C-alpha positions as MATLAB code, in Angstrom:
seq = 'MPPKSPVPQEVSLELRRVVQRWQQLPLDHAQSRMPAVRELLDALAGRAVPDLGPEVLMDQLTVLVYDASEAGAPADLGARLAALRRALG';
ca = [
       0.027   -0.141   -0.018;
       1.564    3.362   -0.867;
       2.022    6.020    1.747;
      -0.618    8.562    2.376;
      -0.016   11.880    0.931;
       0.518   14.813    3.412;
      -1.466   17.040    1.099;
      -5.101   17.476    2.375;
      -7.636   16.411   -0.221;
      -9.266   19.762   -0.704;
      -5.806   21.339   -1.305;
      -4.752   18.543   -3.666;
      -8.022   19.230   -5.532;
      -7.341   22.922   -5.909;
      -3.820   22.196   -6.907;
      -4.912   20.058   -9.853;
      -7.499   22.840  -10.842;
      -4.688   25.348  -10.876;
      -2.385   23.098  -12.878;
      -5.131   22.320  -15.415;
      -6.023   26.009  -15.768;
      -2.241   26.883  -16.301;
      -1.956   24.235  -19.084;
      -4.791   25.814  -20.934;
      -3.347   29.332  -20.959;
      -1.564   30.668  -24.081;
       1.955   31.421  -23.416;
       1.701   35.076  -23.138;
      -1.181   35.134  -20.972;
       0.604   32.565  -18.508;
       3.627   34.795  -18.568;
       1.587   37.932  -17.505;
       0.274   35.565  -14.665;
       3.594   34.363  -13.264;
       3.940   37.219  -10.720;
       0.839   35.808   -8.940;
       2.092   32.256   -9.018;
       5.624   33.231   -8.035;
       4.256   35.410   -4.959;
       2.623   32.122   -3.625;
       5.629   29.967   -4.117;
       7.823   32.427   -2.411;
       5.273   32.550    0.419;
       5.139   28.867    0.750;
       9.057   28.399    0.425;
       9.637   31.273    2.928;
      12.155   32.798    0.519;
      12.660   33.678   -3.111;
      12.333   30.728   -5.426;
      14.540   30.627   -8.558;
      12.494   31.758  -11.613;
      12.935   28.630  -14.107;
      10.227   29.846  -16.432;
       6.555   29.118  -17.083;
       7.229   25.577  -18.220;
       8.162   24.337  -14.739;
       6.372   26.818  -12.516;
       3.534   24.189  -11.934;
       6.064   21.587  -11.007;
       7.495   24.094   -8.395;
       4.209   24.816   -7.108;
       3.269   21.091   -6.668;
       6.555   20.455   -5.000;
       6.108   23.372   -2.561;
       2.470   22.464   -1.728;
       3.645   18.998   -0.900;
       6.397   20.205    1.173;
       4.361   22.670    3.135;
       1.659   20.227    3.572;
       4.207   17.887    4.980;
       5.514   20.466    7.464;
       1.896   21.247    8.598;
       0.226   23.559    5.689;
      -1.314   26.748    6.551;
      -5.001   26.384    7.156;
      -5.891   28.645    4.296;
      -3.696   26.858    1.607;
      -6.722   25.524   -0.338;
      -8.317   29.123   -0.224;
      -4.976   30.587   -1.561;
      -4.923   28.036   -4.325;
      -8.455   28.796   -5.279;
      -7.773   32.592   -5.423;
      -4.685   31.779   -7.573;
      -6.894   29.762   -9.964;
      -9.411   32.642  -10.313;
      -6.438   35.139  -10.834;
      -5.179   33.186  -13.775;
      -8.428   33.939  -15.524;
];
């Protein structure tokens, strides 16, 4: 039996929605929304996260959401992801 993910189900669902929305964005639109995503990345990491471009941004977000959840994610993480999804347009 695989180990249980530390990411709460509602956070996992919102993360999937953000990633799916990001994948649907035209490149120029995604690039214009990168600052909003990077703000959340930096907040989750507690420091500036290297800018590796829009192609890997969702991978960075996924890893940081996992790490934050494993460390005891903020109670509002699901809401912050939902707000990010809405900000993506």
